[in-house]
N, C-alpha and C positions, 0 to 999 in steps of 0.2 A: 166261838161267837159267830153268829150268822145273821145276815141281813136279808130281809125279804125284798126290800126295795129301798131307795135312798130314804133315810130317816126312820125306817121301820126295822126294828131289831127283834129277832125271835128270841123267846125266853131261854135263859141259861143261868145257872147259879153263878154269882159273882165271887163270893168267898167260898172257895172249895177246899174241903179237906179230903185229900185223896191219898191212897197208899203209894208211896214212892218205892223204888227198888230198895230192898232190904227191910220192907215192912214199916218204914217210917211214914208218918203223915206229913203232908206239906200244906202250906197255906198260900193261897194266891194273894200276892201283894201288889200287883200292878194291873191296871185296867185301861184298855184302849178305849178311845172315844173319838167321835167326830163332831166337831162344833156345828151348830145349826147354820151359822153365817160364815164364820171363819175370821181369822186374824189377818189384817192387811199390814204387811211390814212397810218400812220406809220406801222400798223399791216397788211397791205395788203388788208384790207376790202374795197370794192367798194361801194361808196355812189352816187346814181344817182337822187333819188327823193328829191325834196326840196320845199320850200315855200319862195317867195319874197313878201315883203310888199311895199305899196306905199311909196315913199320917202317924207320926210318933208323938209322944207327950212333948218332946222338945219342939216339934213343929208348931204345936199349939201354944207353947209358952214363950218362945223367942219373939214372936210379934209384939208381945206386951211390952217389951223393952225398946221397940222401934219408936223413934221420935214422931214419925208420921202417924202411928197408931195412937200415941199419947195425945196428939193434937186432935185426932178424929178417929173415934173407935170404929167407924164404918170401914176404915182402911185396913182393919184386921183381915178381912176376907182377901183383899188384894195381896197382902204379904203372904198369907197362908197358902193361897193358890200358887203363888210364885215359888213356894218351897216344894209343893207336892207334885206339880206338873213337871215331869221329867223329859218330855219330848213334845214338840209341836211342829209338825211339818218338817221343814229343813232348817229350822232355826238352830243355831249352835247353843244358845242358852235361853232359858225361860225364867224370867224373874218378875218382880213386882212391876217393873216398867212395862213389860209386855202385857201383863194382865190389866194394868190400868188403861191401856190403849185398846183393849178389846171392846167389841160392841156389848152393850148392856145385856142383850139376850144371850150372848155366849157366856158372860160371867154368871148370869142366873142359872144357865144350864150346868156350868161347872160347880156352882154352889150346891145345886141339887145332887149332882153326882157325888161330890165330896160327902154330903150328909148321908146319902144312901150307903156309900161304901164304908164310911167310918163310924156312923152311929147305928145304922140299921143292919149292916153286914151284908148288904146285897145291892145290886144295881137295877133291880126289877121295879117296874111301875105298872099299876093297873090302868088300862086305857079302854076307851070305847071307840069303835069305828064310826066316823061321822056319816058314812054311807049307809051301813046296814044296822048300826047300833049294837053289833056284836062286841061283847066285853072279852078282853084277853089280857095277858101279861106280856110285857116286852122288857128286854134288857137294854138299859140306856148306855151301856158301854159299847164300844165300837165293834168293828169287824166287817167283813165283806161277804157277800153271798158265796156259800160253799166253803168258807173257812171254818175251822173248828178249834 
């Protein structure tokens, strides 16, 4: 994963089937990301870099039994993201409480990343440069310049 500048990610396949030692194929199941705004914890620390894993059927079923989801179906997203985000900055745990206290723009970003990774099988998005109108594809999952 490579970034061209903050917020701009160069294209790279998200779900990769590659040959592992011994000729076995592997599947990429974790995706790094960087939140557009970041999560402010109770101490005022900003957490932006994180990791999301592929969802399982269990991840999508268990929220349906959650009382908060039964009261408000929109809460499904909060519970689901709390299950599949495995790392966020230096937080020791990420759960629904963390997600419900994120900025709405970050939750929208994570919803889109979740959909791309789990439904479409990739984290790529088609975009247009606002300066020159050049169309290109970028990868919404994270990474820093020079990383691969």
